[in-house]
Predicted model as a PDB file, atoms N, CA, C, CB and O in Angstrom, pLDDT in the B-factor column:
MODEL        1                                                                  
ATOM      1  N   MET A   1      -1.020  15.713  -0.877  1.00 94.00           N  
ATOM      2  CA  MET A   1      -0.098  14.521  -0.795  1.00 94.00           C  
ATOM      3  C   MET A   1      -0.451  13.776  -2.082  1.00 94.00           C  
ATOM      4  CB  MET A   1      -0.312  13.571   0.593  1.00 94.00           C  
ATOM      5  O   MET A   1      -1.591  13.706  -2.540  1.00 94.00           O  
ATOM      6  N   GLU A   2       0.689  13.204  -2.642  1.00 94.00           N  
ATOM      7  CA  GLU A   2       0.456  12.240  -3.768  1.00 94.00           C  
ATOM      8  C   GLU A   2       0.567  10.824  -3.382  1.00 94.00           C  
ATOM      9  CB  GLU A   2       1.410  12.479  -4.870  1.00 94.00           C  
ATOM     10  O   GLU A   2       1.570  10.415  -2.798  1.00 94.00           O  
ATOM     11  N   LEU A   3      -0.418  10.062  -3.683  1.00 93.00           N  
ATOM     12  CA  LEU A   3      -0.501   8.646  -3.400  1.00 93.00           C  
ATOM     13  C   LEU A   3      -0.287   7.774  -4.616  1.00 93.00           C  
ATOM     14  CB  LEU A   3      -1.810   8.337  -2.800  1.00 93.00           C  
ATOM     15  O   LEU A   3      -1.076   7.897  -5.552  1.00 93.00           O  
ATOM     16  N   SER A   4       0.707   6.903  -4.692  1.00 94.00           N  
ATOM     17  CA  SER A   4       0.915   6.073  -5.806  1.00 94.00           C  
ATOM     18  C   SER A   4       0.930   4.624  -5.386  1.00 94.00           C  
ATOM     19  CB  SER A   4       2.169   6.446  -6.499  1.00 94.00           C  
ATOM     20  O   SER A   4       1.251   4.290  -4.246  1.00 94.00           O  
ATOM     21  N   VAL A   5       0.574   3.762  -6.335  1.00 95.00           N  
ATOM     22  CA  VAL A   5       0.622   2.276  -6.106  1.00 95.00           C  
ATOM     23  C   VAL A   5       1.333   1.752  -7.200  1.00 95.00           C  
ATOM     24  CB  VAL A   5      -0.752   1.590  -5.986  1.00 95.00           C  
ATOM     25  O   VAL A   5       0.961   1.913  -8.362  1.00 95.00           O  
ATOM     26  N   VAL A   6       2.470   1.052  -6.833  1.00 94.00           N  
ATOM     27  CA  VAL A   6       3.469   0.503  -7.821  1.00 94.00           C  
ATOM     28  C   VAL A   6       3.222  -0.998  -7.855  1.00 94.00           C  
ATOM     29  CB  VAL A   6       5.023   0.841  -7.411  1.00 94.00           C  
ATOM     30  O   VAL A   6       3.426  -1.691  -6.858  1.00 94.00           O  
ATOM     31  N   ILE A   7       2.773  -1.507  -9.030  1.00 93.00           N  
ATOM     32  CA  ILE A   7       2.528  -2.929  -9.186  1.00 93.00           C  
ATOM     33  C   ILE A   7       3.773  -3.633  -9.781  1.00 93.00           C  
ATOM     34  CB  ILE A   7       1.285  -3.159 -10.084  1.00 93.00           C  
ATOM     35  O   ILE A   7       3.870  -4.860  -9.779  1.00 93.00           O  
ATOM     36  N   GLY A   8       4.728  -2.808 -10.295  1.00 93.00           N  
ATOM     37  CA  GLY A   8       5.945  -3.339 -10.921  1.00 93.00           C  
ATOM     38  C   GLY A   8       6.711  -2.346 -11.720  1.00 93.00           C  
ATOM     39  O   GLY A   8       6.212  -1.260 -12.019  1.00 93.00           O  
ATOM     40  N   ARG A   9       7.856  -2.678 -12.056  1.00 93.00           N  
ATOM     41  CA  ARG A   9       8.729  -1.695 -12.869  1.00 93.00           C  
ATOM     42  C   ARG A   9       9.271  -2.391 -14.045  1.00 93.00           C  
ATOM     43  CB  ARG A   9       9.936  -1.102 -12.030  1.00 93.00           C  
ATOM     44  O   ARG A   9       9.385  -3.616 -14.039  1.00 93.00           O  
ATOM     45  N   THR A  10       9.612  -1.665 -15.062  1.00 95.00           N  
ATOM     46  CA  THR A  10      10.565  -2.235 -16.033  1.00 95.00           C  
ATOM     47  C   THR A  10      11.350  -1.061 -16.626  1.00 95.00           C  
ATOM     48  CB  THR A  10       9.820  -3.078 -17.176  1.00 95.00           C  
ATOM     49  O   THR A  10      11.032   0.110 -16.417  1.00 95.00           O  
ATOM     50  N   THR A  11      12.399  -1.440 -17.382  1.00 95.00           N  
ATOM     51  CA  THR A  11      13.400  -0.414 -17.927  1.00 95.00           C  
ATOM     52  C   THR A  11      13.228  -0.521 -19.473  1.00 95.00           C  
ATOM     53  CB  THR A  11      15.019  -0.729 -17.440  1.00 95.00           C  
ATOM     54  O   THR A  11      13.264  -1.601 -20.064  1.00 95.00           O  
ATOM     55  N   LEU A  12      13.054   0.581 -20.031  1.00 94.00           N  
ATOM     56  CA  LEU A  12      13.022   0.692 -21.593  1.00 94.00           C  
ATOM     57  C   LEU A  12      14.015   1.754 -22.086  1.00 94.00           C  
ATOM     58  CB  LEU A  12      11.533   1.095 -22.130  1.00 94.00           C  
ATOM     59  O   LEU A  12      14.318   2.744 -21.419  1.00 94.00           O  
ATOM     60  N   THR A  13      14.461   1.492 -23.216  1.00 95.00           N  
ATOM     61  CA  THR A  13      15.315   2.537 -23.865  1.00 95.00           C  
ATOM     62  C   THR A  13      14.228   3.641 -24.557  1.00 95.00           C  
ATOM     63  CB  THR A  13      16.391   1.779 -25.069  1.00 95.00           C  
ATOM     64  O   THR A  13      13.053   3.324 -24.739  1.00 95.00           O  
ATOM     65  N   VAL A  14      14.709   4.845 -24.886  1.00 97.00           N  
ATOM     66  CA  VAL A  14      13.848   5.686 -25.422  1.00 97.00           C  
ATOM     67  C   VAL A  14      13.237   5.220 -26.813  1.00 97.00           C  
ATOM     68  CB  VAL A  14      14.517   6.921 -25.508  1.00 97.00           C  
ATOM     69  O   VAL A  14      12.088   5.482 -27.170  1.00 97.00           O  
ATOM     70  N   ALA A  15      14.087   4.554 -27.487  1.00 96.00           N  
ATOM     71  CA  ALA A  15      13.664   3.894 -28.784  1.00 96.00           C  
ATOM     72  C   ALA A  15      12.476   2.888 -28.588  1.00 96.00           C  
ATOM     73  CB  ALA A  15      14.900   3.117 -29.417  1.00 96.00           C  
ATOM     74  O   ALA A  15      11.502   2.828 -29.338  1.00 96.00           O  
ATOM     75  N   GLU A  16      12.687   2.103 -27.476  1.00 94.00           N  
ATOM     76  CA  GLU A  16      11.614   1.031 -27.261  1.00 94.00           C  
ATOM     77  C   GLU A  16      10.387   1.745 -26.726  1.00 94.00           C  
ATOM     78  CB  GLU A  16      12.093  -0.143 -26.215  1.00 94.00           C  
ATOM     79  O   GLU A  16       9.299   1.236 -26.996  1.00 94.00           O  
ATOM     80  N   LEU A  17      10.418   2.860 -26.001  1.00 93.00           N  
ATOM     81  CA  LEU A  17       9.321   3.572 -25.571  1.00 93.00           C  
ATOM     82  C   LEU A  17       8.554   4.143 -26.654  1.00 93.00           C  
ATOM     83  CB  LEU A  17       9.705   4.552 -24.694  1.00 93.00           C  
ATOM     84  O   LEU A  17       7.324   4.139 -26.624  1.00 93.00           O  
ATOM     85  N   LEU A  18       9.273   4.675 -27.685  1.00 96.00           N  
ATOM     86  CA  LEU A  18       8.671   5.315 -28.806  1.00 96.00           C  
ATOM     87  C   LEU A  18       8.020   4.323 -29.737  1.00 96.00           C  
ATOM     88  CB  LEU A  18       9.676   6.115 -29.531  1.00 96.00           C  
ATOM     89  O   LEU A  18       7.184   4.726 -30.545  1.00 96.00           O  
ATOM     90  N   ARG A  19       8.361   3.021 -29.669  1.00 95.00           N  
ATOM     91  CA  ARG A  19       7.629   1.968 -30.395  1.00 95.00           C  
ATOM     92  C   ARG A  19       6.571   1.317 -29.755  1.00 95.00           C  
ATOM     93  CB  ARG A  19       8.455   1.001 -30.783  1.00 95.00           C  
ATOM     94  O   ARG A  19       6.050   0.350 -30.312  1.00 95.00           O  
ATOM     95  N   ILE A  20       6.133   1.749 -28.543  1.00 95.00           N  
ATOM     96  CA  ILE A  20       4.963   1.172 -27.834  1.00 95.00           C  
ATOM     97  C   ILE A  20       3.680   1.372 -28.715  1.00 95.00           C  
ATOM     98  CB  ILE A  20       4.778   1.866 -26.388  1.00 95.00           C  
ATOM     99  O   ILE A  20       3.511   2.462 -29.262  1.00 95.00           O  
ATOM    100  N   LYS A  21       2.785   0.371 -28.867  1.00 96.00           N  
ATOM    101  CA  LYS A  21       1.594   0.458 -29.477  1.00 96.00           C  
ATOM    102  C   LYS A  21       0.504   0.106 -28.559  1.00 96.00           C  
ATOM    103  CB  LYS A  21       1.586  -0.327 -30.620  1.00 96.00           C  
ATOM    104  O   LYS A  21       0.713  -0.612 -27.581  1.00 96.00           O  
ATOM    105  N   PRO A  22      -0.761   0.633 -28.867  1.00 96.00           N  
ATOM    106  CA  PRO A  22      -1.874   0.171 -27.920  1.00 96.00           C  
ATOM    107  C   PRO A  22      -2.071  -1.277 -28.045  1.00 96.00           C  
ATOM    108  CB  PRO A  22      -3.232   0.880 -28.201  1.00 96.00           C  
ATOM    109  O   PRO A  22      -2.053  -1.857 -29.130  1.00 96.00           O  
ATOM    110  N   GLY A  23      -2.263  -1.862 -26.891  1.00 96.00           N  
ATOM    111  CA  GLY A  23      -2.536  -3.312 -26.754  1.00 96.00           C  
ATOM    112  C   GLY A  23      -1.243  -4.125 -26.510  1.00 96.00           C  
ATOM    113  O   GLY A  23      -1.259  -5.326 -26.244  1.00 96.00           O  
ATOM    114  N   GLN A  24      -0.156  -3.399 -26.619  1.00 95.00           N  
ATOM    115  CA  GLN A  24       1.168  -3.960 -26.385  1.00 95.00           C  
ATOM    116  C   GLN A  24       1.265  -4.481 -24.855  1.00 95.00           C  
ATOM    117  CB  GLN A  24       2.298  -2.830 -26.708  1.00 95.00           C  
ATOM    118  O   GLN A  24       0.691  -3.850 -23.968  1.00 95.00           O  
ATOM    119  N   VAL A  25       1.936  -5.538 -24.599  1.00 94.00           N  
ATOM    120  CA  VAL A  25       2.099  -5.943 -23.150  1.00 94.00           C  
ATOM    121  C   VAL A  25       3.638  -5.644 -22.727  1.00 94.00           C  
ATOM    122  CB  VAL A  25       1.713  -7.594 -22.948  1.00 94.00           C  
ATOM    123  O   VAL A  25       4.603  -5.971 -23.417  1.00 94.00           O  
ATOM    124  N   LEU A  26       3.705  -5.008 -21.553  1.00 93.00           N  
ATOM    125  CA  LEU A  26       5.082  -4.707 -21.032  1.00 93.00           C  
ATOM    126  C   LEU A  26       5.140  -5.690 -19.781  1.00 93.00           C  
ATOM    127  CB  LEU A  26       5.315  -3.018 -20.614  1.00 93.00           C  
ATOM    128  O   LEU A  26       4.297  -5.778 -18.889  1.00 93.00           O  
ATOM    129  N   GLU A  27       6.250  -6.365 -19.906  1.00 92.00           N  
ATOM    130  CA  GLU A  27       6.639  -7.276 -18.677  1.00 92.00           C  
ATOM    131  C   GLU A  27       7.126  -6.461 -17.561  1.00 92.00           C  
ATOM    132  CB  GLU A  27       7.772  -8.329 -19.024  1.00 92.00           C  
ATOM    133  O   GLU A  27       7.933  -5.551 -17.747  1.00 92.00           O  
ATOM    134  N   LEU A  28       6.636  -6.777 -16.351  1.00 92.00           N  
ATOM    135  CA  LEU A  28       7.072  -6.005 -15.162  1.00 92.00           C  
ATOM    136  C   LEU A  28       8.038  -6.992 -14.324  1.00 92.00           C  
ATOM    137  CB  LEU A  28       5.737  -5.489 -14.255  1.00 92.00           C  
ATOM    138  O   LEU A  28       8.160  -8.179 -14.625  1.00 92.00           O  
ATOM    139  N   ASP A  29       8.649  -6.441 -13.343  1.00 93.00           N  
ATOM    140  CA  ASP A  29       9.609  -7.238 -12.581  1.00 93.00           C  
ATOM    141  C   ASP A  29       8.938  -7.916 -11.267  1.00 93.00           C  
ATOM    142  CB  ASP A  29      10.826  -6.292 -12.167  1.00 93.00           C  
ATOM    143  O   ASP A  29       9.602  -8.303 -10.305  1.00 93.00           O  
ATOM    144  N   ARG A  30       7.549  -8.003 -11.365  1.00 91.00           N  
ATOM    145  CA  ARG A  30       6.969  -8.815 -10.276  1.00 91.00           C  
ATOM    146  C   ARG A  30       5.993  -9.822 -10.807  1.00 91.00           C  
ATOM    147  CB  ARG A  30       6.279  -7.933  -9.249  1.00 91.00           C  
ATOM    148  O   ARG A  30       5.420  -9.665 -11.885  1.00 91.00           O  
ATOM    149  N   ALA A  31       5.813 -10.875 -10.012  1.00 89.00           N  
ATOM    150  CA  ALA A  31       4.869 -11.870 -10.442  1.00 89.00           C  
ATOM    151  C   ALA A  31       3.443 -11.397 -10.182  1.00 89.00           C  
ATOM    152  CB  ALA A  31       5.136 -13.192  -9.739  1.00 89.00           C  
ATOM    153  O   ALA A  31       3.216 -10.549  -9.319  1.00 89.00           O  
ATOM    154  N   ALA A  32       2.443 -11.963 -10.955  1.00 86.00           N  
ATOM    155  CA  ALA A  32       1.028 -11.611 -10.651  1.00 86.00           C  
ATOM    156  C   ALA A  32       0.680 -12.116  -9.264  1.00 86.00           C  
ATOM    157  CB  ALA A  32       0.038 -12.221 -11.717  1.00 86.00           C  
ATOM    158  O   ALA A  32       1.000 -13.223  -8.830  1.00 86.00           O  
ATOM    159  N   GLY A  33      -0.044 -11.141  -8.580  1.00 86.00           N  
ATOM    160  CA  GLY A  33      -0.459 -11.508  -7.178  1.00 86.00           C  
ATOM    161  C   GLY A  33       0.620 -11.006  -6.135  1.00 86.00           C  
ATOM    162  O   GLY A  33       0.378 -11.060  -4.929  1.00 86.00           O  
ATOM    163  N   ALA A  34       1.762 -10.538  -6.604  1.00 91.00           N  
ATOM    164  CA  ALA A  34       2.675 -10.008  -5.652  1.00 91.00           C  
ATOM    165  C   ALA A  34       2.255  -8.715  -4.986  1.00 91.00           C  
ATOM    166  CB  ALA A  34       3.933  -9.818  -6.290  1.00 91.00           C  
ATOM    167  O   ALA A  34       1.598  -7.912  -5.648  1.00 91.00           O  
ATOM    168  N   PRO A  35       2.573  -8.450  -3.752  1.00 93.00           N  
ATOM    169  CA  PRO A  35       2.013  -7.160  -3.173  1.00 93.00           C  
ATOM    170  C   PRO A  35       2.603  -5.961  -3.959  1.00 93.00           C  
ATOM    171  CB  PRO A  35       2.371  -7.018  -1.583  1.00 93.00           C  
ATOM    172  O   PRO A  35       3.727  -5.931  -4.460  1.00 93.00           O  
ATOM    173  N   ALA A  36       1.651  -4.954  -3.991  1.00 94.00           N  
ATOM    174  CA  ALA A  36       1.964  -3.750  -4.640  1.00 94.00           C  
ATOM    175  C   ALA A  36       2.474  -2.705  -3.513  1.00 94.00           C  
ATOM    176  CB  ALA A  36       0.681  -3.233  -5.451  1.00 94.00           C  
ATOM    177  O   ALA A  36       1.958  -2.675  -2.395  1.00 94.00           O  
ATOM    178  N   ASP A  37       3.489  -1.885  -3.888  1.00 94.00           N  
ATOM    179  CA  ASP A  37       3.932  -0.827  -2.937  1.00 94.00           C  
ATOM    180  C   ASP A  37       3.040   0.338  -2.972  1.00 94.00           C  
ATOM    181  CB  ASP A  37       5.333  -0.370  -3.229  1.00 94.00           C  
ATOM    182  O   ASP A  37       2.646   0.824  -4.032  1.00 94.00           O  
ATOM    183  N   VAL A  38       2.700   0.818  -1.734  1.00 95.00           N  
ATOM    184  CA  VAL A  38       1.877   2.015  -1.643  1.00 95.00           C  
ATOM    185  C   VAL A  38       2.845   3.100  -1.170  1.00 95.00           C  
ATOM    186  CB  VAL A  38       0.614   1.830  -0.652  1.00 95.00           C  
ATOM    187  O   VAL A  38       3.472   2.996  -0.116  1.00 95.00           O  
ATOM    188  N   LEU A  39       2.938   4.152  -2.004  1.00 94.00           N  
ATOM    189  CA  LEU A  39       3.811   5.241  -1.767  1.00 94.00           C  
ATOM    190  C   LEU A  39       3.075   6.574  -1.514  1.00 94.00           C  
ATOM    191  CB  LEU A  39       4.728   5.368  -2.914  1.00 94.00           C  
ATOM    192  O   LEU A  39       2.109   6.903  -2.203  1.00 94.00           O  
ATOM    193  N   VAL A  40       3.560   7.339  -0.501  1.00 92.00           N  
ATOM    194  CA  VAL A  40       3.018   8.641  -0.244  1.00 92.00           C  
ATOM    195  C   VAL A  40       4.061   9.615  -0.414  1.00 92.00           C  
ATOM    196  CB  VAL A  40       2.419   8.752   1.092  1.00 92.00           C  
ATOM    197  O   VAL A  40       5.030   9.573   0.344  1.00 92.00           O  
ATOM    198  N   ASN A  41       3.977  10.549  -1.381  1.00 93.00           N  
ATOM    199  CA  ASN A  41       5.039  11.480  -1.742  1.00 93.00           C  
ATOM    200  C   ASN A  41       6.276  10.771  -2.022  1.00 93.00           C  
ATOM    201  CB  ASN A  41       5.274  12.478  -0.686  1.00 93.00           C  
ATOM    202  O   ASN A  41       7.338  11.314  -1.716  1.00 93.00           O  
ATOM    203  N   GLY A  42       6.267   9.592  -2.583  1.00 92.00           N  
ATOM    204  CA  GLY A  42       7.451   8.813  -2.972  1.00 92.00           C  
ATOM    205  C   GLY A  42       8.137   7.967  -1.851  1.00 92.00           C  
ATOM    206  O   GLY A  42       9.165   7.327  -2.073  1.00 92.00           O  
ATOM    207  N   ARG A  43       7.534   7.995  -0.671  1.00 92.00           N  
ATOM    208  CA  ARG A  43       7.933   7.202   0.423  1.00 92.00           C  
ATOM    209  C   ARG A  43       7.102   5.958   0.582  1.00 92.00           C  
ATOM    210  CB  ARG A  43       7.889   7.991   1.631  1.00 92.00           C  
ATOM    211  O   ARG A  43       5.872   5.998   0.633  1.00 92.00           O  
ATOM    212  N   HIS A  44       7.819   4.838   0.661  1.00 92.00           N  
ATOM    213  CA  HIS A  44       7.086   3.491   0.905  1.00 92.00           C  
ATOM    214  C   HIS A  44       6.401   3.461   2.178  1.00 92.00           C  
ATOM    215  CB  HIS A  44       8.035   2.298   0.881  1.00 92.00           C  
ATOM    216  O   HIS A  44       7.015   3.346   3.239  1.00 92.00           O  
ATOM    217  N   LEU A  45       5.118   3.562   2.098  1.00 93.00           N  
ATOM    218  CA  LEU A  45       4.310   3.534   3.480  1.00 93.00           C  
ATOM    219  C   LEU A  45       3.702   2.208   3.743  1.00 93.00           C  
ATOM    220  CB  LEU A  45       3.116   4.601   3.508  1.00 93.00           C  
ATOM    221  O   LEU A  45       3.630   1.811   4.906  1.00 93.00           O  
ATOM    222  N   ALA A  46       3.264   1.501   2.773  1.00 94.00           N  
ATOM    223  CA  ALA A  46       2.508   0.118   3.004  1.00 94.00           C  
ATOM    224  C   ALA A  46       2.667  -0.785   1.818  1.00 94.00           C  
ATOM    225  CB  ALA A  46       0.915   0.321   3.249  1.00 94.00           C  
ATOM    226  O   ALA A  46       3.279  -0.464   0.800  1.00 94.00           O  
ATOM    227  N   SER A  47       2.071  -1.944   2.019  1.00 95.00           N  
ATOM    228  CA  SER A  47       1.983  -2.883   0.938  1.00 95.00           C  
ATOM    229  C   SER A  47       0.453  -3.256   0.752  1.00 95.00           C  
ATOM    230  CB  SER A  47       2.894  -4.168   1.243  1.00 95.00           C  
ATOM    231  O   SER A  47      -0.335  -3.094   1.684  1.00 95.00           O  
ATOM    232  N   GLY A  48       0.092  -3.711  -0.355  1.00 95.00           N  
ATOM    233  CA  GLY A  48      -1.346  -3.964  -0.549  1.00 95.00           C  
ATOM    234  C   GLY A  48      -1.566  -4.872  -1.781  1.00 95.00           C  
ATOM    235  O   GLY A  48      -0.616  -5.220  -2.483  1.00 95.00           O  
ATOM    236  N   GLU A  49      -2.759  -5.223  -2.011  1.00 93.00           N  
ATOM    237  CA  GLU A  49      -3.078  -6.022  -3.190  1.00 93.00           C  
ATOM    238  C   GLU A  49      -4.186  -5.227  -3.951  1.00 93.00           C  
ATOM    239  CB  GLU A  49      -3.560  -7.525  -2.785  1.00 93.00           C  
ATOM    240  O   GLU A  49      -5.123  -4.641  -3.408  1.00 93.00           O  
ATOM    241  N   VAL A  50      -3.948  -5.293  -5.222  1.00 92.00           N  
ATOM    242  CA  VAL A  50      -4.900  -4.590  -6.149  1.00 92.00           C  
ATOM    243  C   VAL A  50      -6.304  -5.359  -6.282  1.00 92.00           C  
ATOM    244  CB  VAL A  50      -4.213  -4.459  -7.606  1.00 92.00           C  
ATOM    245  O   VAL A  50      -6.347  -6.527  -6.669  1.00 92.00           O  
ATOM    246  N   VAL A  51      -7.430  -4.635  -5.940  1.00 92.00           N  
ATOM    247  CA  VAL A  51      -8.657  -5.472  -6.044  1.00 92.00           C  
ATOM    248  C   VAL A  51      -9.610  -4.556  -6.890  1.00 92.00           C  
ATOM    249  CB  VAL A  51      -9.306  -5.895  -4.526  1.00 92.00           C  
ATOM    250  O   VAL A  51      -9.275  -3.410  -7.188  1.00 92.00           O  
ATOM    251  N   VAL A  52     -10.679  -5.045  -7.225  1.00 93.00           N  
ATOM    252  CA  VAL A  52     -11.748  -4.427  -7.991  1.00 93.00           C  
ATOM    253  C   VAL A  52     -12.932  -4.110  -7.048  1.00 93.00           C  
ATOM    254  CB  VAL A  52     -12.197  -5.364  -9.165  1.00 93.00           C  
ATOM    255  O   VAL A  52     -13.425  -4.999  -6.354  1.00 93.00           O  
ATOM    256  N   GLN A  53     -13.398  -2.802  -7.028  1.00 91.00           N  
ATOM    257  CA  GLN A  53     -14.520  -2.490  -6.096  1.00 91.00           C  
ATOM    258  C   GLN A  53     -15.359  -1.624  -6.864  1.00 91.00           C  
ATOM    259  CB  GLN A  53     -14.094  -1.824  -4.738  1.00 91.00           C  
ATOM    260  O   GLN A  53     -14.958  -0.556  -7.327  1.00 91.00           O  
ATOM    261  N   ASP A  54     -16.681  -2.131  -7.024  1.00 92.00           N  
ATOM    262  CA  ASP A  54     -17.749  -1.246  -7.873  1.00 92.00           C  
ATOM    263  C   ASP A  54     -17.200  -1.051  -9.312  1.00 92.00           C  
ATOM    264  CB  ASP A  54     -18.006   0.318  -7.173  1.00 92.00           C  
ATOM    265  O   ASP A  54     -17.450   0.005  -9.893  1.00 92.00           O  
ATOM    266  N   LEU A  55     -16.487  -1.988  -9.897  1.00 92.00           N  
ATOM    267  CA  LEU A  55     -15.924  -1.754 -11.286  1.00 92.00           C  
ATOM    268  C   LEU A  55     -14.708  -0.879 -11.370  1.00 92.00           C  
ATOM    269  CB  LEU A  55     -16.959  -1.136 -12.152  1.00 92.00           C  
ATOM    270  O   LEU A  55     -14.181  -0.684 -12.465  1.00 92.00           O  
ATOM    271  N   ASP A  56     -14.215  -0.322 -10.226  1.00 94.00           N  
ATOM    272  CA  ASP A  56     -13.028   0.483 -10.311  1.00 94.00           C  
ATOM    273  C   ASP A  56     -11.837  -0.307  -9.551  1.00 94.00           C  
ATOM    274  CB  ASP A  56     -13.315   1.951  -9.664  1.00 94.00           C  
ATOM    275  O   ASP A  56     -12.059  -1.176  -8.709  1.00 94.00           O  
ATOM    276  N   PHE A  57     -10.674   0.062  -9.913  1.00 92.00           N  
ATOM    277  CA  PHE A  57      -9.555  -0.606  -9.175  1.00 92.00           C  
ATOM    278  C   PHE A  57      -9.347   0.116  -7.863  1.00 92.00           C  
ATOM    279  CB  PHE A  57      -8.210  -0.609 -10.017  1.00 92.00           C  
ATOM    280  O   PHE A  57      -9.502   1.333  -7.763  1.00 92.00           O  
ATOM    281  N   ALA A  58      -9.002  -0.646  -6.884  1.00 94.00           N  
ATOM    282  CA  ALA A  58      -8.715  -0.087  -5.552  1.00 94.00           C  
ATOM    283  C   ALA A  58      -7.517  -0.912  -4.928  1.00 94.00           C  
ATOM    284  CB  ALA A  58     -10.043  -0.150  -4.603  1.00 94.00           C  
ATOM    285  O   ALA A  58      -7.069  -1.875  -5.551  1.00 94.00           O  
ATOM    286  N   VAL A  59      -7.030  -0.566  -3.785  1.00 94.00           N  
ATOM    287  CA  VAL A  59      -5.890  -1.142  -3.175  1.00 94.00           C  
ATOM    288  C   VAL A  59      -6.367  -1.515  -1.684  1.00 94.00           C  
ATOM    289  CB  VAL A  59      -4.616  -0.108  -3.227  1.00 94.00           C  
ATOM    290  O   VAL A  59      -6.845  -0.701  -0.894  1.00 94.00           O  
ATOM    291  N   LYS A  60      -6.173  -2.767  -1.455  1.00 95.00           N  
ATOM    292  CA  LYS A  60      -6.448  -3.266  -0.086  1.00 95.00           C  
ATOM    293  C   LYS A  60      -5.078  -3.304   0.706  1.00 95.00           C  
ATOM    294  CB  LYS A  60      -7.145  -4.748  -0.141  1.00 95.00           C  
ATOM    295  O   LYS A  60      -4.157  -4.021   0.314  1.00 95.00           O  
ATOM    296  N   ILE A  61      -4.979  -2.556   1.769  1.00 95.00           N  
ATOM    297  CA  ILE A  61      -3.721  -2.458   2.437  1.00 95.00           C  
ATOM    298  C   ILE A  61      -3.680  -3.750   3.252  1.00 95.00           C  
ATOM    299  CB  ILE A  61      -3.577  -1.123   3.324  1.00 95.00           C  
ATOM    300  O   ILE A  61      -4.600  -4.113   3.985  1.00 95.00           O  
ATOM    301  N   THR A  62      -2.445  -4.466   3.046  1.00 94.00           N  
ATOM    302  CA  THR A  62      -2.188  -5.642   3.791  1.00 94.00           C  
ATOM    303  C   THR A  62      -1.111  -5.577   4.820  1.00 94.00           C  
ATOM    304  CB  THR A  62      -1.891  -6.657   2.910  1.00 94.00           C  
ATOM    305  O   THR A  62      -1.002  -6.476   5.654  1.00 94.00           O  
ATOM    306  N   ALA A  63      -0.258  -4.480   4.791  1.00 94.00           N  
ATOM    307  CA  ALA A  63       0.711  -4.286   5.713  1.00 94.00           C  
ATOM    308  C   ALA A  63       1.201  -2.880   5.738  1.00 94.00           C  
ATOM    309  CB  ALA A  63       1.748  -5.184   5.485  1.00 94.00           C  
ATOM    310  O   ALA A  63       1.339  -2.251   4.689  1.00 94.00           O  
ATOM    311  N   ILE A  64       1.470  -2.365   6.914  1.00 93.00           N  
ATOM    312  CA  ILE A  64       1.922  -1.040   7.055  1.00 93.00           C  
ATOM    313  C   ILE A  64       3.361  -1.045   7.736  1.00 93.00           C  
ATOM    314  CB  ILE A  64       0.874  -0.224   7.880  1.00 93.00           C  
ATOM    315  O   ILE A  64       3.616  -1.692   8.752  1.00 93.00           O  
ATOM    316  N   ARG A  65       4.244  -0.266   7.071  1.00 87.00           N  
ATOM    317  CA  ARG A  65       5.697  -0.329   7.586  1.00 87.00           C  
ATOM    318  C   ARG A  65       5.679   0.362   8.939  1.00 87.00           C  
ATOM    319  CB  ARG A  65       6.789   0.412   6.562  1.00 87.00           C  
ATOM    320  O   ARG A  65       5.126   1.446   9.124  1.00 87.00           O  
ATOM    321  N   ASP A  66       6.347  -0.364   9.916  1.00 77.00           N  
ATOM    322  CA  ASP A  66       6.335  -0.010  11.345  1.00 77.00           C  
ATOM    323  C   ASP A  66       6.666   1.351  11.585  1.00 77.00           C  
ATOM    324  CB  ASP A  66       7.234  -0.823  12.104  1.00 77.00           C  
ATOM    325  O   ASP A  66       6.027   2.000  12.415  1.00 77.00           O  
ATOM    326  N   GLU A  67       7.709   1.900  10.865  1.00 69.00           N  
ATOM    327  CA  GLU A  67       8.139   3.261  11.190  1.00 69.00           C  
ATOM    328  C   GLU A  67       7.113   4.334  10.815  1.00 69.00           C  
ATOM    329  CB  GLU A  67       9.440   3.554  10.495  1.00 69.00           C  
ATOM    330  O   GLU A  67       7.290   5.500  11.164  1.00 69.00           O  
ATOM    331  N   ASN A  68       6.076   3.968  10.130  1.00 50.00           N  
ATOM    332  CA  ASN A  68       5.136   4.795   9.684  1.00 50.00           C  
ATOM    333  C   ASN A  68       3.780   4.589  10.210  1.00 50.00           C  
ATOM    334  CB  ASN A  68       5.136   4.736   8.380  1.00 50.00           C  
ATOM    335  O   ASN A  68       2.849   5.309   9.847  1.00 50.00           O  
ATOM    336  N   ALA A  69       3.631   3.599  11.081  1.00 51.00           N  
ATOM    337  CA  ALA A  69       2.283   3.229  11.735  1.00 51.00           C  
ATOM    338  C   ALA A  69       1.664   4.367  12.345  1.00 51.00           C  
ATOM    339  CB  ALA A  69       2.418   2.160  12.804  1.00 51.00           C  
ATOM    340  O   ALA A  69       0.447   4.531  12.254  1.00 51.00           O  
ATOM    341  N   GLU A  70       2.395   5.154  12.952  1.00 50.00           N  
ATOM    342  CA  GLU A  70       1.806   6.361  13.680  1.00 50.00           C  
ATOM    343  C   GLU A  70       1.043   7.376  12.757  1.00 50.00           C  
ATOM    344  CB  GLU A  70       2.964   7.138  14.404  1.00 50.00           C  
ATOM    345  O   GLU A  70       0.062   8.022  13.126  1.00 50.00           O  
ATOM    346  N   VAL A  71       1.597   7.433  11.549  1.00 45.00           N  
ATOM    347  CA  VAL A  71       1.154   8.340  10.605  1.00 45.00           C  
ATOM    348  C   VAL A  71      -0.323   7.927  10.017  1.00 45.00           C  
ATOM    349  CB  VAL A  71       2.238   8.418   9.500  1.00 45.00           C  
ATOM    350  O   VAL A  71      -1.173   8.786   9.783  1.00 45.00           O  
ATOM    351  N   LEU A  72      -0.542   6.536   9.804  1.00 47.00           N  
ATOM    352  CA  LEU A  72      -1.727   5.984   9.267  1.00 47.00           C  
ATOM    353  C   LEU A  72      -2.599   5.563  10.365  1.00 47.00           C  
ATOM    354  CB  LEU A  72      -1.443   4.868   8.359  1.00 47.00           C  
ATOM    355  O   LEU A  72      -3.795   5.435  10.102  1.00 47.00           O  
ATOM    356  N   GLY A  73      -2.179   5.321  11.584  1.00 41.00           N  
ATOM    357  CA  GLY A  73      -3.045   4.779  12.574  1.00 41.00           C  
ATOM    358  C   GLY A  73      -3.672   5.753  13.521  1.00 41.00           C  
ATOM    359  O   GLY A  73      -4.433   5.354  14.403  1.00 41.00           O  
TER     360      GLY A  73                                                      
ENDMDL                                                                          
END                                                                             
């Protein structure tokens, strides 16, 4: 299974994508601190917050979608 955590999205043209340089900041469509979407195989399963644990990024699950509770619980 593929697990993805989406903290935000943006839309770029191919030309804009090709001009990206190291250190450049890309604005996303969510505010800082907004819940991240937790996707399993592309399906939205839960929401969570990005945290740091032992110097690594992690996701703390804050809500599980009702229709999928049986899968995770």
